[in-house]
N, C-alpha and C positions, 0 to 999 in steps of 0.2 A: 617656288625654289626651296629646296631642302638644304639646310646648313648643318655642318658638323658642330662639335662642341666648341671649336675655336671661331665659329662664325664664318667659316669658309664654305662656299657652295659645294655640294656633293655632285659630282658628275657621274651619272649612271652609266655603267659599262653595259653595252648591249650583250645579250646572251649569245652563246655559240649556236649556230644554226645546224651544225652537223651532229652525227651520232658519236658521242664520246665514249660511253661505257659499252665497249664491244668485246666479244670473246677473243678476237684477234689481239686486241690491246692487252687484255688481262693475261692471256696465255703466252703472249710473246711470239716471236718468230721461230722458236726452236722446234715447233711441231713438224713432223716429217710430212704431214699431209694437211691440206686445208679442209678436208672432208670431216664432217662431224659424225661420230658414231651414234647409233640409236641409243639414247640414254636409258632405255628400258632395263631395269634391274634383272628382270627375268632373262632377257637375251644375253646380258653380261654374264650371268651365272652359268647358263648352259652353253655359252660360247657358240651360239648359232645366230643365223640371220632371221628376218621376220617371217620367213616361210615356216618356221617352227610352229607358228600359231595355227597353221593349217590343220595340224593334228588335233589341236584343241577344238577347232570348229567342227571336226569330223566326229567328235564324241556325240553319241545319239541324243542325249538330253540337250546339249548345247545346239546341235544342228536343228533340233525341233524348235527350240525357242528362237533361234536366228531365222529359220524359215517362216515362223509365225510373224515375226517382226517385218520381214521383207514382204510377206503377203499383205500385211497391213498398209505398208507404203504403196504397194501396187494397187490396192483397192481405192486409193485416193484419186479424185479427179483433178485435172489441172486446168487452169484458165489464165488469161492475161488481163491485167488491169480491170479487175472486177469493180474497183471503187471509183473508176472514172468513166467518162463517156468513151465508148469504144469506137474509134475512127478507122480510117483506111489502113493506117500503119499496123494497128493491132490485128486487123483482119488479114493483112499480108503475112505477118509473123505467124499467125495461127496456121496459115496454109503451109508455111515453110516448116514449122515444127511438126505439123501433121504428117510429114513424110519421114519423120524420125520415130523410132520406138522410144518415146519419152518415158513410158512406164519402166522399161528395162533400164534405161539410162539412170532414172532416179534410184532404182534398186542398186545399181552399181555405185552411185554416189554415196549411199548410206553405209557401204561397207567400211567407210572411214570410221564409223562409230565402233566397229569391231576391231579394226587393225590400228586405228589412230590416224591413218591418212590413206588416201587412194589417189591414183593418177589415171585419168582417162584421156585417150587421144581422140581428137575430133577429126573425122574424115571429111574433107571438103571436095566439092566438085564445081565446075564452071557451067553455068546455065546462061549462055549468051554473055551479057555484061555482068551477071551476078555471080558471086562466089558463095555457095550455100553448103551447109552440112548435110550429109546423108547417113552418117552413122557415128556413134560414140562407143569406143571400145576401151574397156578397162585393161590396163597393162600390169605386168608383174611388178610388185614393189621392189624386188631385189635389184631391178635394173636402175634404180634411182637412189640418190643420196642427197642430203642437204650439206652445204658447206657451212663454215662458221659465221658467215654473214646471212645464214638462213635462206640461201638461194638454192633452188632445186637444180640438181645436175643429173644428167643421164650418163651412166657409166658404160663405156664401150671398151673393146679390146685395144683400140688405138688411142683411146683417151681414158686411162685408168683414173685420172683425177676428175673426170666427168665433163660433160658439155653443158654450158649454161643454156638450158632449153628456152627460157624466155627471151634470150637475146638471139640465139641461132634459129629457133623455130617459134617465132611469136604467134600467138593465138592458135596454138596447135595442141597444147596439153592443159587439161583442166585439173588443177590440184585442189583436193578437198581434204581439210584437216579437222579433226575432232579434238577439241580442248587443247590446242597448242599453246605453248608458253615461249617466252623469249629464249630460254635455254633448251627448249625441247620442241622444235618445229615438227617433229615426227608425231606429235599428239599423244593422247592417252586412249588406248583401245580397251574394249571390254575383254578381249581375249588375253591381254596382258594381265588383267586382274584375275581371270579364271584359270590361268595356265597351271599353277601348282595344285589348285584344287582338283582339276581334271586329272592331272598326273597322279594325284593321290587316289582317285577312283580307279585308274588303270592298275596301279601297282598294289593297292591294298584290297582289291575286290575279293580274292581268294582268302586273304588273311581275315577279312571282316566276316566272311561266311563261317570260317572255322571258329572264330571267336564266339559268334552267336551260337553255334552248335555246342561248344564247350560250356558257355555261360548259362545256357538254358537247360542243359541236361541235369538229370537227378544226381544227387551226391551219393557216394559210397563211403562207408566206414569199415575199417578192418580192425579186428581185435587180436592182439598177439600177447604172448606171455610177457610179463613185466621184466623178466630177466633177459629178454631177447636183445641181441647186439644190434648196433646201428646198421651193419651190413645186411643183417636179416630183415630189419625194418625197411630199409631202402628197397630190397627185393620185393617185399610184399606191397610196398607203395607203388612200385612200377607195375606190378600185376593188377592192382586195383585200378590204376589209371588206364591200363589196357582194357579192363572190363568195362569201364565207363565209356570208352570210345567205341569199342567193337562189340560189346555185349558178351564176351567170352574171355576167360583167362585161366591160368593154372595156378593154384594156391597150394601151399604146404598143408599136410594133414594136421588138423588142430587149429588152423586159422579160420576165424569166423568173419564173414563179410555181411554187412547189412546195408540195404538200400534206403536212402532217405529222400522223400519226394521234395523236389525243388519248388516249394510253394511260392506263389506271388510272382512267378516268372512267366512271361509270355513265351509262346513257341517261337522257334527260330524264324519261321515264315512270317509271323506277325511282326517281330522286331525288324526283320529286313524290309518289310513293307513300309514301316514307319521311317526307316533309314532312307529308302528310295524316295519317299514323298518329301523328306527334308531336302534331299539333293535337288530334286526338280523344283522345289519351292525357291531355293536359293538362286538357281539359274534363271527362273522366271522373273524373280524380283529384279535381277540385274538387267535382263534384256527387255522385259515388258513392263517393269515397274510395279508388278503385282503378282501374287501367288493365289489369287482368288479362283483361278481356274481349277484349283485342287478342291474347291469347296462347293462346286455347282450342283452336287447331288444331295447336299445337306439341307437342313431347314433354312428357309430364307434364301433359296437359290436365286430367285429373281433379284433380290436386293444385292446379293453378292455379285451377280453378273453385271448389274448396272454400275456398281462401284468399280468393278474391275475394268469395265469399258472406259470409265472416266479416267482412271489412273493410267490405263494403257494409252488413252489419248494424249496424256501429258508426256508419256514416254515417246510416242510417235512424233511429238513436237520437235524433239532433238533431231530426229532423222529428217523431218520436213525441212528444217532450217538448212541442213546440209544440202539437200537436193535443190531447194529453192535458190540458195546462193549460187550453186554451180550453174543452174539453168539461166539465172539472170546474168551471170558472166558471159555465157554463150550468146545470149541475146545482145548484150553490149558489143560483142565481137561482130555479130552479124550486121548490126547497124553501122559499125565502124568501117566494115568492108564494102558496104553496099549503099547505093542511093535509094533509100526506102521511100515508098509513097507516104503521103500524109505529112503532118506537121511535127517538127522537133519538140514541140511543147506537149505532145501526147505522153502521158505517164504510162510507161511500159513496165509491168511488174508480173513476173511469173509466180503463181501461187498454187499450192495444193490444198484441197479441202475434202471433207467427207461429202458423200453424194446424197445423203438423206437426212431428214430430221429424225434423230434417233431417241431423243429424250423429251419427256414431258416438261422438264425445267426449261429447255430451250424454247419450246412452244409458248410457254407462259411469258418468257422474256420478250419474245417477238410480239406477242399480243399486247403487252404493256406499252412497248414503244410505239406500236401502231396506233393504239387508242390515244396515247398522249399526243402524237403528231396529227391525229385526225385525218390521216390519209389512207388510201387504198394500198394494196400490196404491189410492189414493183416487180417487173419481170426478173430483174437481177436477183432479188431475194428468193424468188421461186427457184431460180437456177441454183443458187447456193444451197437450197434445201433439197436438191436432187430431182426437181421436177423439170419437165421439158415444156417449151412453149406450146400451148394448146391443150395441156393436161386439164385445165379448168376453163369451163365456159362461163365468162363473167356477165353474160347478158341474159341467159335463160337458166334459172336455177333448176337443179335436178332434185325433184322431191320424191323420186321413186323409192328411195331407201335412206333411212336415217343412219344406217351403219356405214355407208360408203364415204370415201374421203373426198367429197366435193366441198372442200374447205372454203373456197373463195367463190362459190357459184352464185351466192346471193347478190353479188354486185354491190353490196351495201358497205363494203369496207372490210378491213382485216379482222377486226375483233369478233364479229358475229360468226363468221365462217370458222375461225379457229376454235371458238367455244364448242362448236359441235364436234370438232376433232378431239378436243380434250375430254368431252363427255363420253364419246365413243371409246376413247382410250381407257377411261376409268371403268366403263362397263365391261370392256374386254378383260381387264385385270381381275374383276370380281368373278369371272366365269370359273367354274370348278375345273 
């Protein structure tokens, strides 16, 4: 018992269980609508809806980086519950998801990284007593809004305040959000960050080329009589400026013009090339997490490409999380709607992973763990590294070639076979 200063027992008041600090409470009831506008400063400034970001995505450099990122997501392989024993429920779900275009669905989910959020509609069909999905379709964002309670609403002509889709259409729409906050359920998209930068490229392209031409051109000096008036000087100045731009002008008799080489300046084409590389570098950093793709023809290209792949893997992780979360929600819906085979204790988890062992560092880590555990390689690890069952014969070693990737053929455990792979990798790297 806790006593106050007067020796009386303090009775603890239980905390409120509801949500106290809400936007409705703070803003009051004077708002004309319960819908929350997108808090993007960009959209507020230009007075447009989120479709304005489509123009940003269409910019060639942004489109290339975005396409590269989506290709990276599509290149990942998916699986269910790789960390647990795969039972009949996992097998059944794999069969169900196998009828979907999971690769395209994951690509649709990660558009939330670019726009801040995305909404995909799940198309269901009845198969006897089962209700199963057959397609996942991304829908236009302008059809949806959040209210001040952060609930998603679909705006229709008959319902301008929106329909609460989770209540009216349960298990129908998958909402994917990128970096949402309490005050901003619309999330933070990369296109929002890039909008003004890309607009600057659109509007300042001709100006920048003109600036480079003027700045890189040779200088001209005109000599006039010291008693010349300002009007006369201005006329000569304009004539010399014309000469600098066009290579020809008309001067008064007695005016001497002299050309001075602009030393230390690069040509306009060289400067513009540097400017273009800077633009692509900034976009690649934002989308892919690296700009090392610009350096792969320089000295140390292999090191740059390996570093770039690692950083890009970290960038892909943000997209992977979005896609995995959405797919796990879909799996939960499927299990809620159907009597699935197997046990409810089966751990079902959708995951995306690379399909091959791509780095020496990963091989060394696997080798260390295997040697410490003293065990042979599991089929699950082989699958994680991109191999298929039967790729390696564990009973009859292949001794025909020391260069082939018969990593686990000796049947003597993980370490010895992987050592040969590492040695072969080092030998390949030293080849001219």
